[in-house]
BAMAR-289109 format. One line per 4 residues: number of its first residue (from 1); their letters; for each residue x, y, z of C-alpha. Coordinates in nm, 3 decimals, always signed. Last residue first. Layout:
% residues N
NUM	a	X:Y:Z; ...
END
This chain:
% residues 697
697	xxxx	-4.456:+9.525:+2.048; -4.735:+9.780:+2.092; -4.894:+9.700:+2.426; -5.128:+9.468:+2.237
693	xxxx	-4.841:+9.225:+2.186; -4.807:+9.207:+2.565; -5.177:+9.129:+2.601; -5.146:+8.858:+2.337
689	xxxx	-4.851:+8.713:+2.527; -5.069:+8.696:+2.840; -5.368:+8.543:+2.661; -5.140:+8.278:+2.513
685	xxxx	-5.003:+8.189:+2.856; -5.345:+8.134:+3.014; -5.482:+7.943:+2.713; -5.181:+7.711:+2.704
681	xxxx	-5.199:+7.655:+3.082; -5.567:+7.558:+3.048; -5.457:+7.299:+2.793; -5.471:+7.306:+2.415
677	xxxx	-5.580:+7.012:+2.201; -5.781:+7.237:+1.969; -5.459:+7.431:+1.924; -5.492:+7.798:+2.005
673	xxxx	-5.475:+8.084:+1.754; -5.371:+8.436:+1.835; -5.506:+8.770:+1.716; -5.296:+9.077:+1.789
669	xxxx	-5.354:+9.398:+1.593; -5.188:+9.509:+1.268; -5.100:+9.147:+1.191; -4.740:+9.040:+1.114
665	xxxx	-4.675:+8.769:+1.369; -4.913:+8.516:+1.523; -4.824:+8.365:+1.857; -4.864:+7.987:+1.861
661	xxxx	-4.823:+7.982:+2.147; -4.638:+7.886:+2.461; -4.494:+7.533:+2.437; -4.399:+7.399:+2.780
657	xxxx	-4.131:+7.132:+2.749; -4.204:+6.783:+2.881; -3.907:+6.651:+2.686; -4.077:+6.390:+2.466
653	xxxx	-4.416:+6.557:+2.431; -4.305:+6.915:+2.370; -4.008:+6.821:+2.153; -4.227:+6.595:+1.939
649	xxxx	-4.500:+6.860:+1.917; -4.251:+7.128:+1.812; -4.098:+6.893:+1.555; -4.428:+6.781:+1.404
645	xxxx	-4.549:+7.135:+1.348; -4.218:+7.259:+1.212; -4.146:+6.977:+0.970; -4.494:+6.969:+0.817
641	xxxx	-4.518:+7.348:+0.821; -4.210:+7.398:+0.605; -3.841:+7.495:+0.619; -3.831:+7.533:+0.998
637	xxxx	-3.686:+7.847:+1.154; -3.514:+7.801:+1.491; -3.458:+8.111:+1.703; -3.229:+8.071:+2.007
633	xxxx	-2.934:+7.908:+1.831; -2.637:+7.829:+2.054; -2.467:+7.526:+1.898; -2.413:+7.699:+1.564
629	xxxx	-2.508:+8.069:+1.582; -2.188:+8.274:+1.573; -2.039:+8.024:+1.325; -1.665:+7.971:+1.282
625	xxxx	-1.662:+7.603:+1.387; -1.952:+7.499:+1.162; -1.973:+7.117:+1.168; -1.764:+7.035:+1.475
621	xxxx	-1.841:+7.352:+1.665; -2.213:+7.295:+1.614; -2.195:+6.929:+1.718; -2.025:+7.024:+2.044
617	xxxx	-2.248:+7.325:+2.110; -2.570:+7.130:+2.055; -2.860:+7.355:+1.946; -2.800:+7.447:+1.580
613	xxxx	-2.576:+7.153:+1.493; -2.844:+6.917:+1.623; -3.116:+7.088:+1.421; -2.925:+7.086:+1.091
609	xxxx	-2.804:+7.410:+0.936; -2.877:+7.592:+0.609; -2.829:+7.845:+0.728; -2.684:+8.059:+1.002
605	xxxx	-2.806:+8.395:+1.131; -2.683:+8.665:+1.368; -2.869:+8.980:+1.261; -2.651:+9.283:+1.183
601	xxxx	-2.685:+9.244:+0.804; -3.066:+9.260:+0.819; -3.201:+9.290:+0.463; -2.905:+9.132:+0.285
597	xxxx	-2.849:+8.873:+0.554; -3.219:+8.783:+0.549; -3.215:+8.738:+0.170; -2.903:+8.521:+0.196
593	xxxx	-3.071:+8.294:+0.450; -3.379:+8.259:+0.231; -3.161:+8.153:-0.061; -2.992:+7.883:+0.147
589	xxxx	-3.328:+7.759:+0.279; -3.469:+7.736:-0.073; -3.148:+7.565:-0.187; -3.195:+7.303:+0.085
585	xxxx	-3.539:+7.218:-0.046; -3.441:+7.210:-0.415; -3.139:+6.985:-0.370; -2.780:+7.001:-0.253
581	xxxx	-2.613:+6.965:+0.086; -2.251:+7.026:+0.184; -2.242:+7.406:+0.184; -2.326:+7.463:+0.549
577	xxxx	-2.535:+7.207:+0.731; -2.775:+6.953:+0.580; -3.135:+6.841:+0.632; -3.251:+7.200:+0.680
573	xxxx	-3.303:+7.455:+0.952; -3.241:+7.828:+0.921; -3.089:+7.895:+1.263; -3.133:+8.245:+1.400
569	xxxx	-2.952:+8.386:+1.702; -3.203:+8.633:+1.844; -3.131:+8.747:+2.202; -3.447:+8.660:+2.394
565	xxxx	-3.617:+8.939:+2.591; -3.969:+8.913:+2.448; -3.927:+9.185:+2.187; -3.596:+9.028:+2.079
561	xxxx	-3.765:+8.694:+2.012; -4.049:+8.860:+1.823; -3.804:+9.052:+1.604; -3.614:+8.731:+1.529
557	xxxx	-3.942:+8.560:+1.440; -4.042:+8.842:+1.205; -3.704:+8.827:+1.029; -3.716:+8.447:+0.996
553	xxxx	-4.074:+8.447:+0.868; -3.977:+8.716:+0.612; -3.688:+8.499:+0.492; -3.918:+8.198:+0.461
549	xxxx	-4.160:+8.404:+0.254; -3.889:+8.514:+0.011; -3.743:+8.161:-0.009; -4.082:+7.998:-0.073
545	xxxx	-4.308:+7.895:+0.212; -4.467:+7.550:+0.201; -4.744:+7.504:+0.461; -4.758:+7.853:+0.621
541	xxxx	-4.959:+7.883:+0.945; -4.879:+7.672:+1.253; -4.514:+7.579:+1.309; -4.332:+7.878:+1.160
537	xxxx	-4.124:+7.930:+1.367; -3.977:+7.793:+1.690; -3.836:+8.036:+1.952; -3.620:+7.883:+2.223
533	xxxx	-3.636:+7.928:+2.600; -3.359:+7.778:+2.811; -3.270:+7.531:+3.087; -3.543:+7.268:+3.091
529	xxxx	-3.711:+7.374:+2.767; -3.972:+7.650:+2.737; -4.051:+7.651:+2.364; -4.192:+7.992:+2.272
525	xxxx	-4.393:+7.903:+1.964; -4.389:+8.126:+1.659; -4.635:+8.217:+1.389; -4.661:+8.363:+1.040
521	xxxx	-4.857:+8.629:+0.856; -4.667:+8.702:+0.535; -4.663:+9.025:+0.336; -4.531:+9.266:+0.597
517	xxxx	-4.414:+9.611:+0.483; -4.697:+9.789:+0.663; -4.857:+9.557:+0.920; -5.097:+9.291:+0.799
513	xxxx	-5.475:+9.288:+0.776; -5.737:+9.368:+1.041; -6.006:+9.333:+0.771; -5.987:+9.006:+0.580
509	xxxx	-5.670:+8.859:+0.732; -5.813:+8.898:+1.082; -6.142:+8.740:+0.975; -5.952:+8.438:+0.832
505	xxxx	-5.742:+8.391:+1.148; -5.972:+8.196:+1.376; -6.178:+7.997:+1.123; -5.859:+7.898:+0.939
501	xxxx	-5.695:+7.783:+1.263; -5.997:+7.564:+1.334; -6.247:+7.637:+1.609; -6.287:+7.480:+1.953
497	xxxx	-5.973:+7.586:+2.144; -5.894:+7.813:+1.846; -5.937:+8.161:+1.992; -5.740:+8.442:+2.153
493	xxxx	-5.824:+8.805:+2.070; -5.656:+9.140:+2.128; -5.709:+9.499:+2.235; -6.088:+9.516:+2.267
489	xxxx	-6.350:+9.776:+2.174; -6.101:+9.939:+1.934; -6.325:+9.891:+1.628; -6.085:+9.638:+1.469
485	xxxx	-6.050:+9.454:+1.800; -6.425:+9.419:+1.848; -6.445:+9.319:+1.480; -6.219:+9.022:+1.553
481	xxxx	-6.448:+8.908:+1.833; -6.757:+8.935:+1.609; -6.589:+8.746:+1.325; -6.475:+8.468:+1.557
477	xxxx	-6.811:+8.450:+1.740; -7.018:+8.427:+1.419; -7.327:+8.648:+1.429; -7.120:+8.914:+1.255
473	xxxx	-7.078:+8.686:+0.952; -7.450:+8.618:+0.918; -7.530:+8.990:+0.937; -7.262:+9.069:+0.676
469	xxxx	-7.406:+8.806:+0.443; -7.747:+8.968:+0.473; -7.591:+9.311:+0.415; -7.415:+9.208:+0.093
465	xxxx	-7.055:+9.086:+0.043; -6.949:+9.106:-0.324; -6.577:+9.130:-0.247; -6.591:+9.506:-0.296
461	xxxx	-6.861:+9.497:-0.029; -6.603:+9.374:+0.222; -6.501:+9.675:+0.435; -6.832:+9.860:+0.400
457	xxxx	-7.031:+9.544:+0.484; -6.810:+9.473:+0.783; -6.867:+9.822:+0.918; -7.244:+9.797:+0.873
453	xxxx	-7.260:+9.462:+1.048; -7.039:+9.590:+1.332; -7.266:+9.890:+1.390; -7.572:+9.664:+1.384
449	xxxx	-7.415:+9.434:+1.648; -7.278:+9.705:+1.875; -7.571:+9.694:+2.122; -7.495:+9.320:+2.153
445	xxxx	-7.787:+9.076:+2.132; -7.671:+8.930:+1.798; -7.315:+8.883:+1.926; -7.377:+8.747:+2.279
441	xxxx	-7.133:+8.934:+2.503; -7.007:+8.847:+2.850; -6.796:+9.105:+3.032; -6.567:+9.032:+3.326
437	xxxx	-6.522:+9.146:+3.687; -6.884:+9.105:+3.799; -6.859:+8.746:+3.678; -6.638:+8.653:+3.975
433	xxxx	-6.537:+8.310:+3.849; -6.556:+8.030:+4.109; -6.509:+7.732:+3.872; -6.711:+7.452:+4.034
429	xxxx	-6.763:+7.275:+3.696; -7.141:+7.292:+3.733; -7.120:+7.660:+3.833; -6.894:+7.748:+3.539
425	xxxx	-7.134:+7.566:+3.305; -7.433:+7.758:+3.438; -7.252:+8.092:+3.404; -7.156:+8.024:+3.042
421	xxxx	-7.501:+7.888:+2.948; -7.677:+8.193:+3.095; -7.442:+8.439:+2.925; -7.470:+8.280:+2.579
417	xxxx	-7.137:+8.336:+2.409; -6.839:+8.569:+2.380; -6.622:+8.614:+2.687; -6.470:+8.957:+2.750
413	xxxx	-6.164:+8.983:+2.971; -5.958:+9.260:+3.130; -5.599:+9.150:+3.181; -5.338:+9.070:+3.452
409	xxxx	-5.545:+9.054:+3.769; -5.358:+8.732:+3.858; -5.678:+8.588:+4.007; -5.869:+8.714:+3.703
405	xxxx	-5.627:+8.535:+3.472; -5.662:+8.214:+3.671; -6.044:+8.226:+3.657; -6.034:+8.301:+3.285
401	xxxx	-5.804:+8.003:+3.231; -6.063:+7.780:+3.395; -6.340:+7.924:+3.179; -6.139:+7.893:+2.857
397	xxxx	-6.050:+7.535:+2.939; -6.416:+7.449:+3.006; -6.537:+7.595:+2.674; -6.839:+7.825:+2.716
393	xxxx	-6.664:+8.150:+2.624; -6.516:+8.041:+2.291; -6.482:+8.398:+2.158; -6.219:+8.507:+2.413
389	xxxx	-6.169:+8.885:+2.399; -5.865:+9.048:+2.559; -5.864:+9.397:+2.714; -5.516:+9.513:+2.814
385	xxxx	-5.356:+9.591:+3.147; -5.048:+9.809:+3.101; -4.753:+9.708:+3.323; -4.923:+9.383:+3.425
381	xxxx	-4.849:+9.222:+3.088; -4.481:+9.295:+3.138; -4.473:+9.129:+3.479; -4.661:+8.824:+3.357
377	xxxx	-4.426:+8.777:+3.065; -4.122:+8.833:+3.287; -4.243:+8.561:+3.523; -4.291:+8.325:+3.232
373	xxxx	-3.939:+8.393:+3.106; -3.790:+8.355:+3.456; -3.960:+8.017:+3.495; -3.853:+7.907:+3.147
369	xxxx	-3.489:+8.004:+3.212; -3.318:+8.297:+3.042; -2.938:+8.298:+3.038; -2.734:+8.592:+2.909
365	xxxx	-2.623:+8.707:+3.253; -2.431:+9.034:+3.282; -2.174:+9.076:+3.559; -2.045:+9.432:+3.621
361	xxxx	-2.120:+9.446:+3.995; -1.993:+9.095:+4.052; -1.681:+9.127:+3.834; -1.579:+9.432:+4.044
357	xxxx	-1.643:+9.260:+4.377; -1.402:+8.967:+4.357; -1.089:+9.105:+4.190; -1.140:+9.445:+4.350
353	xxxx	-1.162:+9.297:+4.700; -0.871:+9.055:+4.687; -0.999:+8.828:+4.961; -0.844:+8.658:+5.266
349	xxxx	-0.785:+8.970:+5.478; -1.133:+9.104:+5.405; -1.290:+8.772:+5.503; -1.104:+8.761:+5.837
345	xxxx	-1.209:+9.117:+5.918; -1.574:+9.057:+5.831; -1.588:+8.743:+6.044; -1.414:+8.913:+6.337
341	xxxx	-1.659:+9.203:+6.315; -1.954:+8.968:+6.328; -1.808:+8.756:+6.606; -1.742:+9.061:+6.823
337	xxxx	-2.077:+9.214:+6.747; -2.264:+8.922:+6.899; -2.610:+9.079:+6.914; -2.706:+8.977:+6.560
333	xxxx	-2.605:+8.616:+6.610; -2.328:+8.415:+6.443; -2.361:+8.042:+6.474; -2.168:+7.772:+6.657
329	xxxx	-2.231:+7.405:+6.594; -2.327:+7.229:+6.917; -2.239:+6.859:+6.930; -1.991:+6.879:+7.218
325	xxxx	-2.241:+7.072:+7.429; -2.500:+6.799:+7.371; -2.265:+6.520:+7.478; -2.161:+6.702:+7.796
321	xxxx	-2.521:+6.782:+7.886; -2.627:+6.418:+7.855; -2.340:+6.299:+8.079; -2.405:+6.568:+8.342
317	xxxx	-2.779:+6.508:+8.372; -3.037:+6.734:+8.215; -3.240:+7.003:+8.391; -3.002:+7.293:+8.321
313	xxxx	-2.878:+7.572:+8.552; -2.645:+7.838:+8.412; -2.374:+8.051:+8.572; -2.243:+8.334:+8.351
309	xxxx	-1.885:+8.459:+8.379; -1.729:+8.792:+8.476; -1.850:+8.785:+8.837; -1.778:+9.033:+9.117
305	xxxx	-1.867:+8.822:+9.421; -2.144:+8.910:+9.663; -2.410:+8.721:+9.470; -2.190:+8.410:+9.477
301	xxxx	-2.187:+8.406:+9.859; -2.563:+8.449:+9.874; -2.609:+8.161:+9.630; -2.388:+7.942:+9.847
297	xxxx	-2.582:+8.034:+10.162; -2.914:+7.964:+9.980; -2.828:+7.613:+9.860; -2.708:+7.557:+9.506
293	xxxx	-2.981:+7.488:+9.243; -3.008:+7.130:+9.116; -3.171:+7.082:+8.773; -2.941:+6.786:+8.716
289	xxxx	-2.657:+6.997:+8.582; -2.497:+7.329:+8.679; -2.321:+7.488:+8.381; -2.038:+7.729:+8.457
285	xxxx	-1.896:+7.991:+8.222; -1.608:+8.111:+8.004; -1.315:+8.024:+8.233; -0.996:+8.224:+8.268
281	xxxx	-0.674:+8.025:+8.316; -0.515:+7.999:+8.662; -0.236:+8.184:+8.847; -0.372:+8.535:+8.796
277	xxxx	-0.665:+8.444:+9.018; -1.017:+8.571:+8.954; -1.109:+8.266:+8.746; -0.951:+8.040:+9.011
273	xxxx	-1.191:+8.187:+9.270; -1.488:+8.113:+9.044; -1.342:+7.766:+8.980; -1.329:+7.694:+9.354
269	xxxx	-1.672:+7.832:+9.434; -1.848:+7.610:+9.181; -1.626:+7.305:+9.238; -1.674:+7.316:+9.616
265	xxxx	-2.046:+7.387:+9.585; -2.098:+7.061:+9.395; -2.475:+7.045:+9.443; -2.557:+7.178:+9.093
261	xxxx	-2.369:+6.896:+8.921; -2.069:+7.017:+8.717; -1.989:+7.139:+8.366; -1.714:+7.403:+8.353
257	xxxx	-1.669:+7.579:+8.019; -1.306:+7.648:+7.930; -1.203:+7.992:+7.811; -0.834:+7.916:+7.871
253	xxxx	-0.790:+7.569:+8.017; -0.869:+7.412:+8.357; -0.747:+7.056:+8.414; -0.516:+7.134:+8.710
249	xxxx	-0.808:+7.287:+8.895; -0.991:+6.954:+8.879; -0.738:+6.777:+9.104; -0.753:+7.022:+9.393
245	xxxx	-1.130:+7.048:+9.349; -1.200:+6.676:+9.393; -1.320:+6.499:+9.082; -1.653:+6.557:+8.901
241	xxxx	-1.598:+6.892:+8.731; -1.672:+6.794:+8.373; -1.480:+6.970:+8.096; -1.536:+7.217:+7.817
237	xxxx	-1.329:+7.391:+7.552; -1.309:+7.733:+7.389; -1.654:+7.820:+7.522; -1.714:+8.173:+7.402
233	xxxx	-1.849:+8.447:+7.627; -2.154:+8.604:+7.459; -2.365:+8.519:+7.763; -2.167:+8.765:+7.978
229	xxxx	-2.448:+9.013:+8.053; -2.658:+8.735:+8.203; -2.394:+8.682:+8.471; -2.593:+8.483:+8.727
225	xxxx	-2.874:+8.227:+8.742; -2.943:+8.189:+8.370; -3.189:+7.905:+8.307; -3.111:+7.645:+8.046
221	xxxx	-3.309:+7.515:+7.748; -3.004:+7.304:+7.660; -2.967:+7.435:+7.303; -3.059:+7.791:+7.399
217	xxxx	-2.824:+7.797:+7.696; -2.545:+7.659:+7.478; -2.600:+7.923:+7.214; -2.592:+8.196:+7.481
213	xxxx	-2.277:+8.045:+7.629; -2.114:+8.110:+7.292; -2.010:+7.829:+7.062; -1.647:+7.800:+6.945
209	xxxx	-1.607:+7.805:+6.566; -1.584:+8.180:+6.521; -1.331:+8.250:+6.796; -1.146:+7.935:+6.692
205	xxxx	-1.058:+8.087:+6.355; -0.989:+7.837:+6.075; -0.828:+8.019:+5.787; -1.012:+8.145:+5.479
201	xxxx	-0.877:+8.033:+5.139; -1.023:+8.204:+4.834; -0.982:+8.094:+4.472; -1.115:+8.345:+4.220
197	xxxx	-1.254:+8.179:+3.909; -1.144:+8.349:+3.586; -0.787:+8.241:+3.657; -0.883:+7.881:+3.590
193	xxxx	-0.943:+7.624:+3.859; -0.777:+7.291:+3.940; -0.408:+7.384:+3.977; -0.483:+7.707:+4.161
189	xxxx	-0.711:+7.519:+4.400; -0.441:+7.264:+4.477; -0.182:+7.535:+4.546; -0.420:+7.720:+4.779
185	xxxx	-0.495:+7.395:+4.960; -0.127:+7.318:+5.009; -0.057:+7.669:+5.139; -0.349:+7.670:+5.382
181	xxxx	-0.287:+7.328:+5.538; -0.074:+7.438:+5.838; -0.310:+7.726:+5.907; -0.611:+7.494:+5.941
177	xxxx	-0.877:+7.584:+5.679; -1.213:+7.696:+5.814; -1.330:+7.793:+5.462; -1.219:+7.688:+5.115
173	xxxx	-1.405:+7.937:+4.897; -1.472:+7.909:+4.525; -1.531:+8.222:+4.317; -1.714:+8.355:+4.011
169	xxxx	-1.918:+8.046:+3.931; -2.141:+8.113:+3.630; -2.461:+7.906:+3.628; -2.502:+7.737:+3.289
165	xxxx	-2.652:+7.419:+3.439; -2.330:+7.227:+3.376; -2.142:+7.514:+3.543; -2.329:+7.468:+3.870
161	xxxx	-2.251:+7.096:+3.874; -1.889:+7.144:+3.762; -1.826:+7.405:+4.034; -1.976:+7.187:+4.306
157	xxxx	-1.767:+6.889:+4.199; -1.458:+7.111:+4.181; -1.530:+7.242:+4.532; -1.555:+6.892:+4.672
153	xxxx	-1.242:+6.778:+4.490; -1.047:+7.077:+4.618; -1.161:+6.998:+4.974; -1.059:+6.635:+4.943
149	xxxx	-0.726:+6.688:+4.767; -0.614:+6.955:+5.014; -0.695:+6.714:+5.296; -1.005:+6.755:+5.507
145	xxxx	-1.050:+6.765:+5.886; -1.203:+7.116:+5.876; -1.199:+7.269:+5.527; -1.573:+7.336:+5.489
141	xxxx	-1.677:+7.440:+5.139; -1.821:+7.763:+4.994; -1.937:+7.818:+4.635; -1.985:+8.171:+4.496
137	xxxx	-2.257:+8.203:+4.237; -2.366:+8.393:+3.928; -2.727:+8.508:+3.872; -3.004:+8.405:+3.631
133	xxxx	-3.268:+8.371:+3.903; -3.369:+8.041:+3.747; -3.014:+7.907:+3.744; -2.941:+8.018:+4.101
129	xxxx	-3.261:+7.846:+4.217; -3.187:+7.526:+4.025; -2.833:+7.503:+4.162; -2.958:+7.560:+4.518
125	xxxx	-3.223:+7.291:+4.473; -2.958:+7.047:+4.348; -2.757:+7.096:+4.668; -3.068:+7.032:+4.875
121	xxxx	-3.135:+6.710:+4.688; -2.779:+6.595:+4.760; -2.859:+6.615:+5.130; -2.542:+6.513:+5.312
117	xxxx	-2.656:+6.648:+5.647; -3.016:+6.756:+5.678; -2.976:+7.113:+5.796; -2.802:+7.189:+5.469
113	xxxx	-2.811:+7.566:+5.531; -2.987:+7.695:+5.219; -2.857:+7.962:+4.984; -2.782:+8.327:+5.054
109	xxxx	-2.870:+8.586:+4.789; -2.686:+8.920:+4.795; -2.891:+9.167:+4.593; -2.753:+9.468:+4.405
105	xxxx	-2.906:+9.799:+4.295; -3.208:+9.755:+4.520; -3.581:+9.832:+4.507; -3.701:+9.667:+4.185
101	xxxx	-3.475:+9.368:+4.251; -3.648:+9.316:+4.585; -3.982:+9.244:+4.417; -3.799:+9.034:+4.159
97	xxxx	-3.660:+8.810:+4.433; -4.005:+8.752:+4.584; -4.150:+8.670:+4.240; -3.860:+8.445:+4.145
93	xxxx	-3.890:+8.251:+4.472; -4.264:+8.206:+4.424; -4.223:+8.073:+4.069; -3.943:+7.842:+4.182
89	xxxx	-4.164:+7.693:+4.453; -4.470:+7.679:+4.227; -4.298:+7.419:+4.009; -4.297:+7.182:+4.308
85	xxxx	-4.676:+7.154:+4.308; -4.710:+6.775:+4.342; -4.886:+6.812:+4.678; -4.599:+6.643:+4.863
81	xxxx	-4.351:+6.876:+4.694; -4.553:+7.185:+4.788; -4.579:+7.062:+5.148; -4.203:+7.005:+5.167
77	xxxx	-4.135:+7.360:+5.046; -4.370:+7.497:+5.312; -4.192:+7.295:+5.580; -3.854:+7.423:+5.469
73	xxxx	-3.971:+7.783:+5.499; -4.042:+7.982:+5.184; -3.965:+8.308:+5.003; -3.726:+8.510:+5.219
69	xxxx	-3.633:+8.877:+5.272; -3.988:+9.001:+5.219; -4.101:+8.871:+5.557; -3.811:+9.050:+5.727
65	xxxx	-3.901:+9.387:+5.574; -3.591:+9.530:+5.412; -3.420:+9.867:+5.460; -3.082:+9.725:+5.556
61	xxxx	-2.927:+9.838:+5.884; -2.603:+9.648:+5.818; -2.608:+9.474:+6.154; -2.988:+9.449:+6.175
57	xxxx	-3.052:+9.315:+5.825; -2.759:+9.073:+5.825; -2.814:+8.927:+6.172; -3.194:+8.906:+6.151
53	xxxx	-3.185:+8.738:+5.812; -2.929:+8.479:+5.921; -3.110:+8.418:+6.252; -3.452:+8.356:+6.098
49	xxxx	-3.690:+8.554:+6.315; -3.863:+8.410:+6.622; -4.224:+8.449:+6.737; -4.304:+8.083:+6.693
45	xxxx	-3.990:+7.883:+6.621; -3.837:+7.936:+6.279; -3.865:+7.669:+6.009; -3.528:+7.677:+5.832
41	xxxx	-3.508:+7.923:+5.545; -3.556:+7.900:+5.168; -3.500:+8.170:+4.904; -3.288:+8.391:+5.131
37	xxxx	-3.255:+8.753:+5.018; -3.044:+9.057:+5.099; -3.047:+9.401:+4.938; -2.768:+9.647:+4.856
33	xxxx	-2.839:+10.010:+4.771; -2.552:+10.247:+4.683; -2.297:+9.996:+4.555; -1.920:+9.991:+4.613
29	xxxx	-1.868:+10.023:+4.990; -2.193:+9.843:+5.060; -2.063:+9.561:+4.843; -1.753:+9.513:+5.060
25	xxxx	-1.953:+9.495:+5.386; -2.200:+9.252:+5.227; -1.911:+9.038:+5.104; -1.770:+9.003:+5.454
21	xxxx	-2.104:+8.923:+5.614; -2.213:+8.673:+5.348; -1.870:+8.510:+5.322; -1.843:+8.467:+5.698
17	xxxx	-2.201:+8.337:+5.706; -2.089:+8.068:+5.460; -1.937:+7.880:+5.755; -1.941:+7.542:+5.583
13	xxxx	-2.144:+7.386:+5.863; -2.337:+7.147:+5.637; -2.222:+7.066:+5.282; -2.197:+7.199:+4.926
9	xxxx	-2.249:+7.566:+5.001; -2.403:+7.845:+4.798; -2.377:+8.223:+4.803; -2.578:+8.348:+4.503
5	xxxx	-2.477:+8.684:+4.358; -2.686:+8.976:+4.235; -2.702:+9.268:+3.994; -2.997:+9.494:+3.917
1	x	-3.159:+9.520:+3.576
END
């Protein structure tokens, strides 16, 4: 897994480009291949490239296609929100990020720009993105016109918000800090943040804050008359040349921008002469307002002078131009090497490189969000495409899920049922399935039917099954689908949208049977909560497991969690925690816990423990302060089916959590049971986990 960091800001014009450029230079000195990614960019004008992306990629010569360096534009994000498809935004960002992760050793992720000032929604989006990418962050704040208390308070608010969502904050940056405030701000940061969070103070540098003439030309839609090669001159200040020349000359300042009507030849020629004189400050450029171009003799005179400043013509009036110039916020462009190098230099002076970079390249995230979990499922299923059979081929949910699975090209599919009825129903429901890409099998008409009948008879004749009974059984879609798996004609089966759990799993128990050493077939749900994924077991199969069975369910569930990238911390749930409770039910849980500890001494397990103590860190520390599981359980084992089934449904309905499953554990080959109330999303996800199981997990 590659490493990454998320550069976030809490307000507009924070100057995070300094952090991005400086950190990129440092990372390239420590890591072989560094990538760059922006989840959301401003809407670029036609034919233009996002300035941040263009600057970083071109300056550091990164091997990244521009279109792969971002996920969405602001307008695209807005459209998804308006269409009620906001969840697709995170999914798309994760996919783009993961594509880069495969290519680079480290990825620097730059957050949004806060184009809409004071947007709290935008801040939340950055937190959500960092959380779902599972990467730490660096928070940047603007120090201009702020007291030490104000800027520290802003950074603390940002830190607390990220931290509350389990996003590690490795550093906070007070940027553009006036030199006279630097010491006070550094002291305030030290008092408010622990040593584990690096506190960085970057001074205000006028060279970086002042806009270039190029930026001004772009903002005013100006026309360059002279001095195109000097457009990177910086406007340290600006003033209007409206008084007589002898008076205006006394108002010139170093790097000042002269704004004057285009017919003021006296001002134009006078300030050009002053710029060449050792007795007056140097100017950065001249803007001619009102769309007025100087007369031909004046232009001829200027052409014969050795210029070191650009002269620009703009259509707007002097007053309008002055206001617009004053509102311009300077940016760093790819062709302004001076600003880039200044930014990098200032950052390097302000930062202790080893203290900042070393934790970044060694950081390990233990968080797994639902979006990341689902993405990882899809990615793993795509590694080795498996063949999944769906016995309930004419059900609408099965057909819609089939269309989605084909679009993702994640599995090969066989539907069982009447081919004509299946195709007719798909047409009526306007589900555009490409039937050339799937198989449809009607059991009795299948060329394998007689073979399956004979096989079933041989497997079950000791149970007094005769050939007529075998024929009847193989005409059943569940039995036929299960036999496809047994014979190696499919890799896994998903059923239960129409049929009962017993109807779905009985054939598997009869002839697929359990894995060596496994006595109990059980199930788990992957509960995708807002900020984590938990494993619930057993919520679908075993009504009243005894201690031995409950222990086996716990071990199987822990193995399933680990196989799907979730660190198993097992909570054996009961109505009491620790040694306080008594009674037959709690003793069963206590005995099961001891059996698990004896069989798997390395497994982190706690029991008996109540649900709140298992998942709430405060309650867990209060009731079981020395536990490795309390407050952070990832695998929750319920004492019986009544408790488990009701709890998973209550959590699902009340929190809006996505419940993926149930996934059956313990069978030699994967067969999974759907709820008859399942959704298309349930079918889609269950097929994917079945495909992963079929890869040999």
